[in-house]
N, C-alpha and C positions, 0 to 999 in steps of 0.2 A: 613349452618351452621358447624364449624370445629366438626369431628369425627360424623356426620349422616349417619348412614349407608345407604349406597344407594342400592336400590330394582332393582332388576329384573325381566322382567317379558316376555320375550322374549326368544327364542331358538336363539344361533348364529350362522352363517354359518358357514362351513366346512374351518376347516384351512388350512393356505398356506402349503403345503408340498412340499418343493424344490425337482424335479426331474429331471432325465436325461432320456428320453423318449426311447435312445439309451439300456438303460440299465435294463434289464428286473429283474423284482421283482423273489426270489429264487421260486414261485409258478407257473411261466411260463417258469422255466430252466429245459427241459425235457431231459430225455437220451434218445435213440435212440429206443428203445422198448416203451417206455412211448409214445413217437412221433409217432410211428406206431399204437398204440392202441388208442390215440385221434383221429389220424386222420381217423381212421375206424369210430368211434362214429360222427365224424364231416359229413363223407361223406353220412352216414345213413340220417343224418337230412337235408342234403343241397342237395337232389338231388331235381329236379324241377316237379318229380310226386309225392314228399314224401305227405303221408297222415296218421294223427296219427289214428291209427286202433282202430276199434271198438266203434266210435261216428259217429254221422252225421256231416257233413260236416268237413271232418278231415285235411282240407287245411291249414295250419301254418297262423296264421292272425300276422299282423306286431306286435303287441305286444309278441306274443310268438316267434318270430323270434329273436327283442331284446331281451329278457329274455334268450334264449340260445346263450349266448355269450361264449367265449372261454374260461373265467373263471369258468363260470356256467357247462359247460360239465365237465371241468377238477373236481371241486368241487364233480361231482356224481361219475366222476371215482374215484378221491381218497377215497369215501363214501365206493365204493364196494372194493376198497385196491386193484384196478388194474387187479381185476381177468379176467374179461375179455370184449369186445366191446358189447358183448349180455348182459352182466348183466347190464354193465352203461344204453344201451338202454332201458331196461326194467324198469330200477327205473326212465330215464329221463319221457319215457313215461307215467309212471302211475302219475307223478306228474304234466306234461302237462294237462293230464285228470282231474287230483285234481284241480288243478287251473280254470279251465271252469267250474267243477260241483260246487265248494265250493262258486263260485261268485267273485272271484280277480277281475276281468275286468268289472262286472257290480252291483254285491250287495254290495261288503264290499267297500264303498265310505265314504268319509270324513262326509259325512250328514249323513249317515245311524250309523256311530258308535259315532257320537258327543255326543249322549245322556252319552255315557258311561264315556266322556271324562270331564264332568263338573268341577269334583271336584280336578280332578288333579291326580289322584290315579295311573297313569301312564304319565310319563313324559318323551320328548327326548331333554336332555339339555346338550351340553359340550361335549368334547372327552379327551379320556384316553394319556395319555404318546405316545402310538403308533398310535395316531390319530383317533383311534375306536369312534365312534358315543356312547355314552352313552344313556341307557333305564332305566330311573329309575321306580319301581314301590313300591307303598306304600299302600300296602293294607289296611292298618288303614283308608284310603279315599274311601273305596268301597262305593258305591251310588246305585247299582242295584240288584236285586235278582239275581241267577246265570241262565244262559241261554246263547244259542248261541251266541247272540250279543258279550256276552263277550269274548269269543271267535276269532270273526271277529274281535274285537278290538286289540286283541293280534297281529294278523296277517295283520293288516292294519298297524301297528306300524312297524312292521319287515319289510314290504314292505318299508316306508319311511324312517328308520333307512339305506337302502340301497341307495336310493336316496342323502344322505349325505355321503357318502363314498368317500374318496378321493384317488388319484391314488395308485395302490397298497394295498388298506386297503378293505379287502372283509368279514371281523368279526365286531361284535357289542362287546360292556361292559355292559353287564347286572348288576342291581344294584338294590339290593331288600333289603328292611329296614322295618321290623318287628316293629317298633316303637310302642306306643300308641294304646296298646291291638289290635293290626293288625288280622283279623277273615283270617281264612286259606280256601282256596276254597278247594272243596269235590275233594274226592282221585278220584272221577270220570273225573271231570273236569281236574284235573291237570294231568293225563293220557292221554286225548285227547289233550290238550296242548304238552305236551312230545313228544306224537307220531307225530304231525304236524313239530313241530321243527327238529326233529331227521329223518324225512321220507322225508320232504319237503323241508328243510333248512339246509341240509349238511353242515357242514365247517361253517358256519355262527357265531357260539358262541366263541369270543376272550378269555373273561373270565366273569366268572358270580362271584358278590361279596354280600355277605350278612351278615347284620349287625341285632343288637339286635334280635338276636333269643332267644326268652324264650323255657322255658322246653316244653312247648305241641308242639310248632313248630319244635324243634330238633326232637321231635318223629314222626313229619308228614316227615319230610325231611327222616326220615331213612326207614318210609315207602313204599314210593316212588322212594329211591334210586335203589332197583332192576330195575324198568323201565327206569334208566336213562342210555344212552349209555355208556359202558364202556371208549371210547375215549372223552368225556365229563366231565365225572367224578374230574379228575384233574384239570380241569378248575373251578370247585367250590369251593371258598374260604369263611370261616366263620369267621366275626370280623377282617377283615385287617385294616391297619393303611394305607390308599391311600397314604398318603403323602410322610411319612418315607421310604417307600417300593418303592416310585416312581412310582407308578402306575396311576398318575395324577398328574398335575400340578395346583397349590392352586386356581388359577384363571380360572380352569377349572373343578372344582370339587364342590358341592354345599355344602353351610354351614354345613347345618345337617350330613353331612359327614366327615366333618374336613376342607371344602374348603374355599376359600374366597368371592365366589359367593352367594348371599342373592338373591336367587330366591325364588318369592313370586307367588303362582298360582293363577291368575285372569283369567278365562275362556276366557272373553271377548278380552283381551289385549295379551293371549296366542296363543289361536286358528289359528284364522284366519292367523295370522304372518307364524305359522308353515306350516299350508297347503300351504299359497304362497311361503313360502321358498322353501318346498320340489317340488312344481309345476316348478317353475323356473328353479331350479336346474335339473329337470330330462328335460324339454324342452331342455336346453342346451346339454343335453347328448344324446338326439335324433337328435337334429340338426347333432352332429359329428358322429354318428351311421350313417345316411342318405349319409351324405358325403362319407361314407365308403361302400356304395351299399346295406344299409339297408339289410343286409342278416342275415343268421345264420353264427356265428365263427367269428365275429368282437370282439376283444381284448377289453374288458374294460379299460386294461392299456391304449390303445393309444385314445380310447376317454377321458377318464379322464385328459391324461396328456395334452391333446388337449384343454381343458375346463382350466387347471390350467395355460397354456399358454398365454391364452386369458385374463384371469383373473388378468393376472399379467403385461401384456403390454396395458391392458385398451382395448381389442378389443369388440365391441360389434355385437352382432349377433341377427337376428331377425328370433328365430326358428318357425317353427309350429310344435306341439305335439296333441296328443289326449289330453283329458280332465285330471283333477286334477288325477283323480283316476287310470289313464292309467299306464302301466310301463313294459317294454322290455331291451334286451341287443344284442349284435354282437361280434363274434371273426374272426381273422386270423393270426393263430399262426403258426410261423416258426422257434419256441424255441427250440434250441438243445445247450444243455449244461449239467454238470454232474449235478444228482438231490441232 
């Protein structure tokens, strides 16, 4: 029927990003001093006899080697403001331990967090103008009492949006809509989530957009602002016009935010396709990582460019990888240019 609204129920695959693999993105273009510091950090983790200190069975797993990509090392180095290799190594090892202890490789699975997802209170959908995957938070659709599993769901979603990041994309767009009498999380839970984001996911927030902010929510943000990293605060925007400001294209923005994508949450039609989309994407990344030695330090740029090239040419691979809830990455940097 003419004029009928076409509803969307599934998350779109990552968009095609035209890339020249030989032209490194700015975050991989290092000065001589930066390269030297990076090499120190890489050498520490790439030793054959390396073990994670203070834990049983400290040898790095495949998941951990995959996670310790060139870009990952550089994100943590930038987070400590290039202070020293020792400072970066300490922070990376703290996060490696946290990922084990918090259950990223065994506890925080799709089946574990699914009860949190049934109302669509958090949705991965679309990509901003800079190809960042968008993570929508809709607090009015909260369906469970405050618990550690709610935080696990946030962590699971963060891991999934990283699966969907294309070549040169390392950050996400966080979209928060407080419409329909949304309920605030407690200060304690908000601080816990902020601590995880700032400590264990540095340099991952590209922009955070917040709309329909009532007075009590505005007061809530004032309370938690002191706990937000100073580098993160400028990325936080209230009530932007995403289209006129060029933050999104119309077809990649949900209609409640002014876009043309009429997404309707149906758990049965959204959840399994999203889990499958991320798993298939992750399999492709793992295949390219293994082709490059399955080691610490492989560049995500090289892996993702290869996936993008294969997608464009229609090349089909049959990768093998850990199950849906595993994740990891690698680097091989020789980047030498002005920062």
